[in-house]
N, C-alpha and C positions, 0 to 999 in steps of 0.2 A: 721582859728583861732586855737591857741594852747596855753596851759598854759605857763606862763613865767617860767624862770629857777631860779629866786631868787639867793641865794648864792651858788647854786650848779653848777656854770659855770664850764665847762670842765668835769663834771661828767656824765651828761645825754645827750646823743645824741637825742634831741627832734625830729629832723626830722625822724630819724630811728624809734623811738618809735611811732610817729604818723603814719608812713607808716605801721608799724606792726599792729597798732590798726585798721587802715582802712582795711587792708587785712583780719584781724580776723573778723571785722564786716561784710565784704562782704561774707566771708565764712559762717558766721552764717545766713545771709540773704539767701544764696544759699541753705543751709540746710533746712531753713524754707520753701522755695519755693518747694524744692524737696518733703518735707513731705506733702505739700498741693496738689501737682500734682501727687505724686507717681512716679516721675521720678528723676534720678540722676541729679546733677547740671551740668552746661556746661562743667566743667573741669572733668567730670566723667571718661573720658578716662584715667586719671592719677590715678584713685582710684584703678585700677587693672593693674599690670604690671609684666612682667617676669624679673627675676634677675639671674645673673650668678656670678661666683666668682670674676670676674674683676670689676663688678659694685656694689658688696655687700656693700663696705665701704660707697659709696655715696648714693646709692639708699635705703639702709636699715639703717645702723648705723647712718649716719648723719641725715637722714630724721626722725628718731625716736626721735630726740630732739624737733620736731615740731608737730608730730602726731604719735599715736600708729601704728606700722607696724605689721600686722598679716602675718605670713609666712605659706604658704601651700606647704609642701613637697609632690611631686607627681611623678608619672611615667606613661608613655603611656600604659604599660602592666597592670597597677593596676586598676582593675574594680571598687573597692570602691572609688578610686580617681575620676573616671569619674562621680560619683554621687555627691561627696562632693564638687568638684571644682566649678561646676556651682552654687551650693547653696551658697558657700562663695562669689562668684562674685556678685550674686543677693543681698546678704546682704550688701556687700560693697556699692552698689548703694543705698540701702534703708537707710543705716546709713549716707549716704550723706556727707562723709568727716570726720566723727568722728574717723574713722580708714582707713588705706589703706591696700590693699592686695598685697603681693609679692608672686609670684608663682615660685618655684624652682624645676626644673626637676632633680631628684636625679641621674639619669643615666649620665647626662652631668655635674653634680657638686658634685662629690663624696667627695671632701674636705669639703664642707659646710655640707653635709650629716653626715660626721664623726665628725666634730667640734661640732655640736649640739647634738651629741650622740643619733641620731634617731635610735630607735629599729625596727621600721616597718612603713610602709606607708599605708594609708595617715596619716600624722602627722602634727599637727598645733601648731606653736609657736607664740609668740609675742616678739617684741623688743620695749622697752620703755626707752628713755634716754640712749640708747646704751646697755641696759641690756636685755639678753634673758630671756623669761618667758615661760615655757611649758604650753600649754593650754589643748589639748586633743589629743588622738590618735584613729584612726579608724573613720568610717563614723557615727558620733554621730547624734542623732535626732535633728531636727531644733530647737525645744524648748530649748534643752540643750545648743546648740551653741549660741542661742540668749542670754541666761542667762550668759554664759561665756563672750561674747562680751560686754554685759552691765557692768559686773564687771570690765572688762579691761578698758573700757572708763572712768568709774567712778574713778578707781584707778589712771589712768594717770592724770586726772584733779585734784583730791584731793591731791595726793602725790607730783605731780610735776608741776601742773598748765599747763599741756599740753592739749590743746583742738584744734580740727579742723585741716584740711589739709591746707598746704600752697597753694597759687595760682600758677597756671602754668605761665611761663614767658609771654605768649601772653596775659593772663588775667591781669598780673601786668602791661604790657605795655598799655593795654586798660584803666586801672585805671589811669595811669599817664596822658594819653591823656584827660580823663574826668576831671582830676584835673586842667588842663590848662584852661579850660573854666570856666567863672565866675559861681559860684554855687549860687542858690537862698538861701536866708536866711532860715536856718532850724528852727524847732520849739523851740530849746533850745539855740539858739545863744545868746539871751539877757541874759539868766541865766548863760551861760558859761562866757560871758564877765564880768558879775558882780562877778563871782567866781574868774576869772583871776585878776580883779582889787583888790579884797580882798587879794589875794595871793601876788600881787605886793606891796601892802601897808603894809604888815606884819600882817594883820588881819587873822591869820592862822585858828582860830576857825570859823570865818565867812566863810572862803574859804572852809573848810572841810564841813560845813553844806550846803553851796551852791552846791558843787559838789554832795553831797549825795542827794540833792533835785532832781537833774537831773537824777541820777541813780535810784531813786525810780520809776520814770516813764519809763526810758530807760536804763535798767541794762547793756546793751552792749555798751553804748556810749564810744568810745575810748578816747575822750578828757577828759571827766569827770573822767574816771578811772585813766588816767595818772595824772590829776590834783589832784585827791584825794590822790593818792599814794605819790605824792610830798609834798602836804600840811601836811599830817599826819606825814611823816618823819620829816619835818622841825619843826612841833609842838612838836614832841617827844624830839628833841635835843635842843630846844631853851633855856631851863633852865638848861641844863647840864653843869657841869664844866669838860671840856675835860681832863684836867690833872688828876683830881680826878677819873674820870671814867676809864681812861687807867691804872692808878695805881691800882685801885681795880681789874680790869680784869687781870692784870699781877700777882697780889698777890693771887687771888682767882680763879684759872682756873676751879674749880668745881662749881662756882656760875654762874648758867645759865643766870640769869637776868643781871648780870654784863657783861657777854659776849655778850648778845643781845644789851645792851646799847652801848658797844664798837663797835659792828658791824654797828649800825646806824651812829656813828661818823665816822667810817672808810669810809662809803659810801658818806656822806656829804663832807668829806675831799678829795674825789677823789680816795680813795684806794679801788676800787671796788673788785678786786680779794681778797684783805685781808678780806673785809667784808664777802664775800661769803665763803672763806676758813674757816674763824673763825666759822661760823654757821654750815657748813658741818661737821667740827670737833666735834662740840657740839652734833650734831645728831648722829655721829658715836659712841660716848662714853657715851651716856645717854639712858634712856628708859622712857616709860610712859609719864607723863605730861611734864616733862622737854624736852624730845625729840620732842614732838608735838609742844611745844612753839617755839623751835628753828626752826623747819621745817616751821611752818606758817610764822614766821618773814622772813625767807629766801624767801618764795614765795612772800611776800609783797615787798621785795627789788627787786625781779625780775621784778615786775610791774613798779618800778621806772626806771629801766634801759631799759627794752624792750625785748620782746621775741626773736627778731632777732639778738641781740647783741651777738657776739661770747663768751663773758665772761659769759653770762647767759647760753648759750648752754653747755659750759664746766662745769659750776657749776651744772646744771641739771644732767649731766652724773655722776659727782662725788657724787651727792646726791643719785642717783639710786644705785651706788656701795655700799654705806653704809647702804641703806635700805633693799636691797635684799640679 
């Protein structure tokens, strides 16, 4: 079961969004299980990996649009590295997918060492939405490292909506096989069906409330989150005069609310890149409450399109460039 598309046909790839939501839900369940048992999730082998210059683009930059990537610059001759490395690997398992750890041997990857401007090792950086962030240098105490990692995870989620590690391919394949078998009715199926019907009938207020009712009890429910994002977007634009909104946005580029309304209409009209680009530009040239309003609306529109859509990935990277 998944929310209907209403008048947004051609804009939202619901199958891709549902798949992303299911993957995220499975990652959250894996983290919860890891916290309960004290062990890393089944895909834990992918939480720590070696990276070289050839694989940096895919393994670090691209992956950082889905999960924060912590980079440990080390060398075999570095004694502090031998103490810090195992600690970071253990923490990667404990955090259970909230970040992944990329290990870079500086002797074998001098170009990366120079590009990051590393002054000495061990040195730890992070990459979020394609943007490098220095974390600390030297063998810091575990309490300090935990504090830094907590701040990193929180910033990635609040600033960019980036949470959780993606599934390994074999995990995704297993999920597809499970999806082929008939699934028993879940505890919220009736409520979701009612919400979907309200959305289909144009009762946007009823749909919003129905999806919120599900999320009150199950905050990670992917169908309810997707449906709520769609219903709220459609409710925001239903009484707008598109011509007047676009005229106002064109004549008043400094009016943040006018730009936000225009971005909503862009998305409903299928102009996804235009909607994202408009809001990234607002974030770039504003500050304070105006910047925060534009950033939060951009994250809401990401929810409508879906985390795995390449347009969302590109917009997250663009957002990171203007924020850092």
